C-alpha positions in Angstrom: 104.1 136.3 114.2 106.4 133.6 112.2 105.4 131.1 110.1 105.1 128.4 112.9 102.9 130.2 115.0 99.2 129.5 114.3 96.6 131.9 113.9 94.1 131.0 116.9 96.1 129.2 119.3 93.8 126.8 121.7 94.3 126.5 125.2 95.9 123.3 127.0 92.7 122.5 128.5 91.2 121.4 125.2 94.0 118.8 124.5 93.2 117.5 127.9 89.6 116.7 127.1 90.3 115.7 123.3 89.2 111.9 122.7 92.6 111.4 120.9 95.0 112.2 123.0 98.2 111.1 120.8 99.6 113.9 118.9 102.7 114.9 116.9 104.6 118.0 117.4 103.5 119.5 114.5 99.6 119.0 115.7 100.7 120.5 119.0 102.2 123.5 117.4 98.9 123.8 115.5 96.9 123.9 118.9 99.2 126.7 120.0 101.5 124.8 122.0 105.5 125.4 121.8 108.4 123.1 121.8 109.4 124.4 125.0 105.6 124.2 126.5 105.8 120.4 125.1 109.3 119.8 127.1 108.0 121.3 130.1 104.9 118.7 129.9 107.1 115.5 129.2 109.2 116.2 132.2 110.0 113.4 134.5 106.6 113.1 136.5 104.6 115.2 134.1 101.5 115.5 132.7 102.8 114.0 128.9 105.0 111.8 127.8 106.8 111.0 124.6 106.0 107.8 122.8 107.9 108.0 119.8 110.7 110.6 118.3 107.9 113.8 117.6 104.8 111.9 118.7 103.3 112.4 122.3 100.9 111.1 125.0 98.9 113.3 126.4 98.4 111.6 129.5 100.9 109.9 132.0 99.9 106.4 132.3 100.7 103.2 129.9 99.3 103.6 126.6 96.4 101.8 125.5 96.6 99.2 122.3 94.7 102.1 120.4 96.9 104.6 121.6 99.9 102.6 120.6 98.4 101.9 116.8 98.0 105.7 116.3 101.3 106.4 117.7 102.9 104.4 115.4 100.9 105.4 112.5 101.7 109.3 113.2 105.6 108.5 113.4 105.3 106.6 109.9 102.8 108.4 108.2 103.8 111.1 105.6 103.0 114.4 107.3 100.4 116.4 105.3 101.6 119.3 103.6 100.4 122.8 104.9 97.5 124.6 103.4 98.3 128.0 101.9 95.9 130.9 101.9 96.3 134.0 99.4 98.4 136.2 101.7 98.9 134.2 104.7 101.8 132.2 105.4 101.6 128.4 105.6 100.0 127.1 109.1 100.6 123.7 110.4 97.1 122.1 110.8 96.8 119.1 113.2 94.6 117.8 110.1 93.6 118.5 106.8 90.1 118.0 105.4 89.4 115.4 102.4 93.3 113.5 103.0 94.0 110.7 104.6 95.6 111.1 107.9 97.6 108.2 107.8 99.3 109.1 104.4 101.7 105.9 103.3 101.6 104.0 106.2 99.7 100.9 107.0 99.6 98.5 109.8 100.7 94.7 108.4 102.1 91.5 110.3 100.9 90.1 113.8 99.1 93.5 114.9 97.5 93.6 111.5 96.1 90.5 111.9 95.0 90.9 115.1 92.8 93.3 113.9 91.5 91.5 111.5 90.3 89.1 114.2 92.9 86.6 114.2 92.8 84.1 117.3 96.3 82.9 116.8 98.5 86.2 116.9 99.1 87.8 120.7 96.8 90.6 121.9 98.2 94.3 120.8 99.3 95.2 124.2 101.6 91.8 124.0 103.7 93.2 120.8 106.7 94.4 121.3 106.8 95.6 117.9 103.9 96.7 115.7 105.3 96.5 111.8 104.2 99.0 109.7 104.7 99.3 105.9 105.7 102.4 104.1 107.1 103.0 100.9 110.8 101.6 100.1 112.5 105.2 99.8 110.6 106.7 102.8 113.8 108.0 105.3 112.4 106.6 108.1 114.1 104.2 110.9 112.7 101.6 113.3 112.5 102.6 116.9 110.7 102.0 120.4 107.3 99.8 119.5 107.4 100.6 115.6 109.2 98.5 113.0 109.2 99.8 109.6 108.9 97.7 106.7 109.8 98.8 103.3 108.0 97.8 100.3 107.9 98.9 96.4 104.6 97.9 96.5 102.5 99.7 99.3 99.0 97.6 99.3 95.7 99.3 99.4 94.7 99.6 102.9 91.5 98.2 104.5 89.7 100.3 107.4 89.5 98.3 110.8 88.5 100.3 113.4 89.3 103.3 111.4 93.2 102.3 110.9 94.7 101.7 107.6 95.6 97.5 107.9 96.9 95.6 105.2 94.7 93.1 103.6 94.9 89.7 105.2 97.0 87.7 102.5 99.5 90.4 102.8 99.7 90.9 106.6 100.2 87.0 106.9 103.0 87.2 104.5 104.8 89.7 106.4 104.2 88.0 109.6 105.6 84.8 108.6 108.7 86.5 106.9 109.5 87.1 110.9 108.5 83.3 112.1 110.6 79.9 111.9 108.3 78.2 113.8 106.5 75.7 111.5 103.8 75.3 114.0 103.0 79.0 114.5 103.0 79.3 110.8 100.6 76.4 110.0 98.0 78.0 112.6 98.1 81.4 111.0 97.7 79.8 107.3 94.7 77.3 108.3 92.9 80.3 110.5 93.1 82.4 107.3 91.2 79.8 105.7 89.1 78.3 108.2 88.1 81.6 109.1 87.0 82.8 106.1 89.4 85.8 106.1 90.6 85.0 102.6 91.3 82.1 100.0 94.4 79.7 99.6 95.5 81.1 96.2 95.5 84.9 97.7 98.1 83.8 100.5 100.4 81.5 98.2 100.3 85.0 95.8 101.6 87.0 98.6 104.4 84.1 100.2 105.6 83.6 96.7 105.9 87.6 96.0 107.8 87.6 99.3 110.1 84.7 98.4 109.0 82.7 100.9 108.3 79.6 99.3 112.3 78.7 99.7 111.7 78.1 103.5 110.7 74.0 103.9 108.6 75.0 106.9 106.7 77.5 105.1 106.3 74.8 102.5 104.4 72.7 104.5 102.5 74.8 105.8 101.4 75.9 102.5 100.6 72.2 101.9 98.3 71.8 104.5 96.5 75.4 103.4 95.8 74.1 100.2 94.5 70.8 101.8 92.1 72.7 104.4 91.0 75.5 101.3 89.7 72.2 99.3 88.0 70.3 102.0 86.2 73.9 102.6 85.2 74.5 98.8 83.9 71.1 98.5 81.8 71.7 101.1 80.6 74.7 100.0 80.0 73.1 96.5 78.1 70.5 98.3 75.8 72.6 100.0 75.4 74.8 97.1 74.0 71.8 95.0 71.5 71.1 97.8 70.4 74.4 98.9 69.7 75.7 95.4 68.1 72.2 94.5 70.1 70.9 91.3 70.3 67.3 90.3 72.6 65.2 92.6 75.6 64.2 90.4 78.5 61.7 91.0 81.2 63.2 93.0 84.9 62.6 92.8 85.1 60.3 89.9 87.4 60.0 86.7 86.2 59.4 83.2 87.9 57.4 80.6 86.9 56.4 77.5 85.9 52.8 76.8 88.9 51.2 76.2 90.8 54.2 75.6 92.6 56.9 77.3 92.2 58.3 80.8 90.3 61.6 80.5 90.9 63.3 84.1 89.1 63.7 87.5 86.2 65.7 88.1 84.5 66.9 91.3 80.8 66.5 90.1 79.5 65.1 87.1 76.0 64.5 85.5 76.3 61.7 83.2 72.8 62.2 81.9 73.6 65.9 81.1 77.1 64.8 80.1 78.1 68.1 82.5 81.1 68.2 84.2 82.0 70.5 87.1 85.6 71.2 88.6 87.0 73.3 91.3 90.2 75.5 90.8 91.8 75.3 93.8 95.3 75.7 92.3 97.7 77.9 93.9 100.0 80.3 91.6 103.5 78.6 91.8 106.6 78.6 89.4 104.5 75.7 87.5 101.2 77.7 87.2 101.6 78.4 83.3 102.2 74.9 82.8 99.3 73.4 85.1 97.0 75.8 83.1 98.0 74.6 80.1 97.2 71.4 80.8 94.0 71.9 82.5 92.9 73.9 79.1 94.3 70.8 77.0 92.0 68.1 79.2 88.6 70.9 79.3 89.0 71.5 75.1 89.8 67.6 74.9 86.2 66.8 76.8 84.1 69.7 75.3 85.3 68.0 71.7 83.8 64.7 73.2 80.6 66.4 73.7 80.9 67.2 77.5 80.3 70.7 79.0 82.6 71.5 81.6 82.1 74.0 84.2 84.9 76.0 85.8 84.2 77.4 89.8 86.9 79.1 92.0 86.5 78.8 95.8 86.2 82.5 95.9 82.8 82.7 93.6 81.3 79.7 96.0 82.2 81.9 98.9 81.0 85.0 97.2 78.4 84.1 95.1 76.9 80.8 95.6 73.5 81.7 93.6 75.2 83.2 90.6 77.3 79.4 90.3 73.9 77.4 90.5 72.5 79.3 87.8 75.5 78.5 85.8 75.4 74.9 86.8 71.7 74.8 86.1 72.0 76.6 82.7 74.6 74.1 81.4 72.3 71.1 82.3 69.1 72.8 80.7 71.1 73.4 77.6 72.0 69.9 77.5 68.5 68.9 75.7 69.6 71.1 72.7 73.3 69.4 72.3 74.0 66.3 70.2 74.9 63.6 72.1 77.9 63.3 73.9 80.2 60.5 73.3 80.3 57.4 75.8 82.5 57.6 78.8 83.0 55.1 81.6 82.5 56.5 84.8 85.3 55.7 87.7 84.9 56.4 91.5 88.2 58.4 92.3 
């Protein structure tokens, strides 16, 4: 017995009945199948086939979309370390308990978006290549239907149908990196926001990190994305005020001191209580620090005038509208205990 010989070989009939019929050479060895037997099974007209280097499909027909995904991940994942028992040589195993099966491999790009439910990306079987993120120092090459995408920052995957899939913002950035068509990019970004998959700021952050905002067609799509995101956030704000029984504010107004300077625009304002609400739909770009400084300066000035400023992000409106309604209601109720605010002129924006 050598170190590659499993302690309890399993018959080929067991493999034929297995639910998952995509295995690596190491997993086959763990089931008692030698390299010579694997080669024989994969002969022309044989019952098995090799999908990728070291990855085998245990039936002769075309792989399903699920089988392709498993094959790609098995090829790209870091193999599990063999378990060692006292006095027993290391044994290869098909799967290690309490260890991710697909370590250091994450599906991204169009395939990930399709798994997340995007309608603007092709069906999985229509994709010629499936993008997989791996750490930058992994020694792998793209081959067959797998395209290796190296990264210094492997994202924490989300589980979709039991597979490790990149979060939508990262998958979008990886998909956009390979697209030159402005309409396709715009459709993907719009669906991400309109479909409730993520907030615009998260998408822009990933596009910025990927250095894609130097491409004019991506910048144009981002402008459309931000407009779409603001419209959705405003609609959520209207619903929050209505559904949680808040007093009606005046919407989308500018404030100005009587005979004095312009104080800025607001998404909602309650004049009787001097409570202002602003939606933060800023996207993280190169001038973000300057924008935030300007926002903070304006907020501080309004509060010196006795105006309470409530700051709400689109994500908070989406995830916890009840909490945001409580914040606004508390600010309105506290107005009775404050000194009167300075007189300001309220103008339509």
